N, C-alpha and C positions, 0 to 999 in steps of 0.2 A: 782441443788442448793436448799438446804432446806430453806423454808421461815422463816424469823425471826419474832417472836411474839413481839408485842409492849406491851403486858400485862405481868407483872412480874409473876413468878411462884407462889409466895405467896402474892397476893395482900391483903389478909386479915390481914397480919401482919403489914401492913403499917398504919392501923387505918382507920376509916370510912371516906367516902366522904360525906360532908353535902350539902344540898340544901335548900335555903330559897327563896320561891317564892309564891306569893299569888294566882297564877293561878293553880288550881288543875290539869289541862291538862298538863301544862309545867312541873310541879313537877313530874307527872307520867311518862312523856316521858323521862326526865332525869334519873329518878329512874330506870325505866325498862332498858334503854340503858346501864347504868353503872352496874346494877346487872347482866345482861346477860353476861357482860364481866368479871364477877367474883369479882367485888368490893362490899364491904359492904357499904350500903348507908342509910342515915337517911334524911328524907325530912320534912320540916316545912313550915307552911302557912305564917309565918312572922319572922322577925328578933328577936323579943322578945322571942318567943318560942324556937328558936334556941339557943340564948344566955343562957336561963334558962337551957336547956339541957346540954350545954357545962359546965356550972357551977356545975351542979349536977353529971355529968358523970365522970368528970376528964379526959376525952379523948382529945387528941390533933390531930385533923384531918390534913392530909397532904394537903387537897384541899377542898375549899368551893365555891360553886356557889351561888352568890347573885343576886337577882332581884334588880333593882334600885328602882322602885316604889312599895312600900309595905305599908300596914297600920301599925301604931304604930311606927316602926323604918324603915327607908328606907335603901337601900344598902350602901349609904355613911355613915350613922350613925353607922351601924353595923361594917363597915370596920374601922371607926375611933376608936370605942371601942376595936376591936380586935388588932389593931396596937399599942394600948397603953399597952397591956398585953404582957410581955416578953415571956410567955409560947407559944404565937401564932406567934412568930417572923418568924418561918419557914413555917407557914401555907400559902399556896398560895391562894389568893383570885381572883376569876373570876367574873367580873360583867357581868351578862347575862340579856340583856335588849333590848327593842325595840328602844331606843334612840341611834342614831349613830352620833350625832354632835361632833364637835371638842372640844367644851368646856366641854362636859360630859366626853370625853376620857381624857382630860387634868386633870380635877378634880380627876378622878379615879386614874390616875398615881400619882398625888401629895399625895393621901391618901394611897399609897402603894398597890394598886390593880395591880397585875401582868399581868392579861389578861382581855381583853374586848371582849365579844362575843355578836354579834347582833342577836336578834331573827328575824325571825326563824332561828335556827341553825340546822346543819345536825348532824346525829349520828357520822359521821366521825370526825367532828370538836370536838364534846364532848369527844369522845374516844381518840383523839389525845392529847387533853389537859390532860386528866386523865393519859394517858401513859407517857407523858412528865414529869408531876409533881409528879406522884406517884411511878415512877420506881426508881428514884435516891434520896436516902436519903440525908439529910443535907441541908445547905442553898441554896436557889435558886437565880438566878439572873434574874431581870426583863427583859422582851423582849424589 
């Protein structure tokens, strides 16, 4: 039986995956993991830089990984801004954080964050999220 690839044949046509995390190490791990799988990735040290890039680029990413605790704008603030913009209605937001409490997860869900990934995460978890949310175009349903 032939193995089935979780990575779409043309991942580049789906738009870039964005990462906003103030940790250079975490940014690099996510970036390398996703690039090796064939995704186009842009990484930013905080939410402000990422939002400026989004405004200037005109690109609509299918998936954004957000750290919760960042300088200038935290992950919740970035998610709130994105969810108010109709253009990002189908962009999947993943909160990637060390916080694993029930209240943080609930707040994330209420803000429209589809997935919650606790650090440290595995490459398998990262790639599974990318494959799940970047393979199928159109509206996604929260988990």
